[in-house]
DORO-898660 format. One record per residue (C-alpha): x, y, z; residue in three letters. Coordinates in steps of 0.25 Angstrom, whole numbers, plus 5000, padded with zeros to 4 digits. Each point is the difference from the previous one (the first is absolute). Layout:
N
XYZALA
...
***
This chain:
251
487349394909UNK
501350014991UNK
500250145006UNK
499949955014UNK
501049894997UNK
501050104993UNK
499950095012UNK
500349885010UNK
501249964991UNK
500550154999UNK
499950005016UNK
500849875001UNK
501150054991UNK
500150135008UNK
500149925013UNK
501049904995UNK
500950114993UNK
500250085012UNK
501450005005UNK
500449935013UNK
500150115011UNK
501050005012UNK
500250105011UNK
501250035007UNK
500250115011UNK
501450075001UNK
500450055013UNK
501250055007UNK
501050114999UNK
500150054986UNK
498849924996UNK
499450114991UNK
501250004991UNK
500149845000UNK
498550004997UNK
500150094988UNK
501249934994UNK
499449875002UNK
498750054993UNK
500950054988UNK
500749864999UNK
498749935000UNK
499450094990UNK
501249984991UNK
499749855001UNK
498650024994UNK
499350015013UNK
498850105002UNK
500350065014UNK
499250085010UNK
500850075011UNK
499150025012UNK
500650115008UNK
499850005015UNK
501150105003UNK
499250134998UNK
500450034986UNK
501449965000UNK
499949924987UNK
499350114993UNK
501050105005UNK
501249924996UNK
499449984986UNK
499750154999UNK
498549974999UNK
498950085007UNK
499249925009UNK
498750075001UNK
499149895006UNK
500149885009UNK
499349865000UNK
499350055013UNK
499250114992UNK
499649904990UNK
499549905011UNK
499250125006UNK
499350034986UNK
500750144999UNK
500749964987UNK
500149894990UNK
501149905002UNK
500550034986UNK
500350145005UNK
500949955010UNK
500949914991UNK
501350074995UNK
500749964987UNK
501549985002UNK
501249964991UNK
500049864993UNK
498549995001UNK
500149995016UNK
498850055007UNK
499950065014UNK
498950005010UNK
500250095012UNK
499449925011UNK
500550065013UNK
498849965008UNK
499049934990UNK
500649865002UNK
499750005015UNK
498650034997UNK
499949884990UNK
500649915010UNK
499150035012UNK
499449885007UNK
500949914994UNK
499550024985UNK
500949974989UNK
500550134995UNK
500649944988UNK
498849944994UNK
499250135004UNK
501050094993UNK
500049914988UNK
498550014998UNK
500150155001UNK
501150014990UNK
499349904990UNK
499150104993UNK
501050124999UNK
501449934997UNK
500549894991UNK
500449885009UNK
501450005007UNK
501049895001UNK
500650065012UNK
499750095012UNK
501250065008UNK
499550065013UNK
501050115004UNK
500049985015UNK
499449915011UNK
498749934995UNK
498850005009UNK
500049935013UNK
499549864999UNK
500149984985UNK
501249905001UNK
500550064987UNK
501449964996UNK
501050115004UNK
501450044993UNK
500850065011UNK
501150094996UNK
501249995009UNK
501350085000UNK
501349935005UNK
500250095012UNK
499849965015UNK
499050105002UNK
499249974987UNK
500049855004UNK
499550035014UNK
498950094994UNK
499749884990UNK
499849905011UNK
499150105008UNK
499150024987UNK
499949854998UNK
499649985015UNK
498950114999UNK
499549954987UNK
499949865003UNK
499550005015UNK
499250135000UNK
499550014985UNK
499949854997UNK
500950004987UNK
500649874996UNK
501249974991UNK
501150104998UNK
501050014988UNK
501350085002UNK
500750084990UNK
501350075005UNK
500250144995UNK
501350074997UNK
500949885004UNK
501450014996UNK
500049854995UNK
499249885000UNK
500849955012UNK
499750125008UNK
498549994996UNK
499949855005UNK
500750045013UNK
498950115002UNK
498949904996UNK
500549895009UNK
500150095012UNK
498550055000UNK
499549864995UNK
500749925011UNK
499450105010UNK
498649994994UNK
500049855000UNK
500549995014UNK
499150105007UNK
498850004991UNK
500049874992UNK
500050084987UNK
500749954988UNK
500650114991UNK
500249984985UNK
501250064994UNK
499750064986UNK
501450074998UNK
500750135001UNK
500050144994UNK
501450064998UNK
500350145003UNK
499850104989UNK
500450155000UNK
498850074994UNK
499650144996UNK
499150075011UNK
498549974997UNK
500249884991UNK
498949905004UNK
500449884992UNK
501349924999UNK
500950024988UNK
499549884991UNK
501549984995UNK
500650005013UNK
500349885010UNK
498950055009UNK
499050014988UNK
500449864996UNK
499849955014UNK
498550055000UNK
499849924987UNK
500549885008UNK
499150045012UNK
498850014990UNK
500249864995UNK
500149945013UNK
498750075005UNK
499349964987UNK
500549865002UNK
499449995014UNK
498750064996UNK
499850095011UNK
499049995012UNK
498750014992UNK
499949914988UNK
498750004993UNK
499849914988UNK
499150104994UNK
***
C-alpha cells in the first residue's frame, strides 16, 4: 500500500514539476534566421527550446547539423522519434518536420497535444517550441511574422496575413520588423501593414519590436550576442516569454 502511495506521490511531483510550455510559429522573409537567434536568446534565459523546422532542413543546415530523418518517418514507424531529434547549441534541440505536423493536424486534431505526447517518452520537457515556418492550417497558433521595412516586403506581409487568416484559419499575429534603420522606421512599417490588416481583414497585429541591421560573416546563423541586434533578440525573447505564446499548458 505504501509503495502505491509513493508511486502516486512521485507521479504528482513529476506532473507539477513540468515547465509550462508555449508554442510560437515564426514566419516571413528571413524567418529561419530570426527563429534561430530567438531560440538562442530564449535558451540563454534558461528556457529549454525545441525548434520544429518546417522549412525542409534550413535550421539544421544553418547550424551545420545533418538532418537524416524527419518527423513524418517517425509517424510512419520507420524510425524512432528520438532518431529525428538533433542537438544544437545552448541545449537547443531541432526536430525536422517538413510534413509531419500536417499529418498530426488532420481532421482538426490538436497537433501540439499529439506531438507533446509523442515527445514525452524520448525527451525532457520543453519550455518553448518555435515552429520555423507556417503552422498547420486550422491550428490557430500564434504567429510571429517577420516583416522588412520595404514596400515590397510590406505588401508580401499583408498577402501572407490574408492567406493565413482566411484560408488557413490562423488567429492572432505578432510583428517584428527586421533590419530597420531605427525604431521610428520600424513603427512606420508596422503601422502600414497593421492599418491595412485592421481595415480589410479585421485583424489586430501586435508590435513586438524591431531588429537592427547587422553586417555578419557569411554562413553565421546566430546574431552576435554583443551587438545591438543580439540585444534586440534578448528583448524580443523577454516579450515572447511575457506573453506566454499560443499554447500554454499548466503541466
